[in-house]
N, C-alpha and C positions, 0 to 999 in steps of 0.2 A: 807356592813356588813362584819365582820370578823368572820369566821367560821372554825371549825376544819376540816371539809370535804367540801371544796368549790365545789368539783365535784358533791357531792350529793345535795347540796343546789341549785345549778344552773340547775339541771336536769329538774325541773318542778316548776311551781308556788306553787304547794302544798308542795313540799319539802322545798322551800324557806320560806314559811309561817310557816311550822312546826319548822324549825330551829330557826327562829326569835322568835316565841312565846313560845318555850319550853326551850330555852337556854339563854334568856336575861331577865333582870330586868330593866324596863324603868327608875326606880329611880336611878340605879347605872351603867347601861351599855350603855347609850345613850350620845353621845358626838357630838359637832358641831363646825365648824369653825366660829369664831366671835360670840360666844353665847351671848344672851341678855335675860332679863326678863322684860316684860311690863305688868303691872296690874296682876301680879301673873301667867302670861303665859310665858312659856319658848320658845325660838326660836333661830335660827341661821341664819347667812347671807350666810354662805358657805355650804360645804358638811356636810351631817349627817352621823355619824358613829355609828353602833350598834355592840357591842361586843357580839357575839352569840357563843363564844367558851364554851366548858365544863368547869365548875367551880368545885373546890374541894367539895362543898356541894351538887352537883348533884348526883343522883343515877347512878350506873354504867349502861352502855348500855345493853339493852335486846338482848340476842343472842339466835336465834332460835335453837332448838334441832331438827336435821333432822328426827329422829325417831318419835317425836311427830308431826311434820309437816306431815309426811307420813301417820300417823294414822288419823289425822283430814282430810287430803285429801281423804282418803278411805271412811270416814263417809259421805263426801260431794259428792262422786261420784254417777253417776246414779245407782239407786237401793239402795243407802245408806239412813240411816235415816235422814240425814241432807241435802239430795239432794234438791236443789231449795231454800234452806233457807240461806246457806252461799256459 
């Protein structure tokens, strides 16, 4: 997989899957060494490469606002209305 942030993608299986499934389009971003098609099924004999980099048509990254995060954490703290829910 080719990714913008390989450190993030390699940190856990969840991060890897998140990166692959949110940043790639199987019809356009999957490549293979010695590709072939048999009975309408695509395959390759060598390595598979998935381009999971950000594309111009993707939405910008979501950046947390520290003030909003602190307010949500306060709601979820013991005694808060969302304690035990989130």
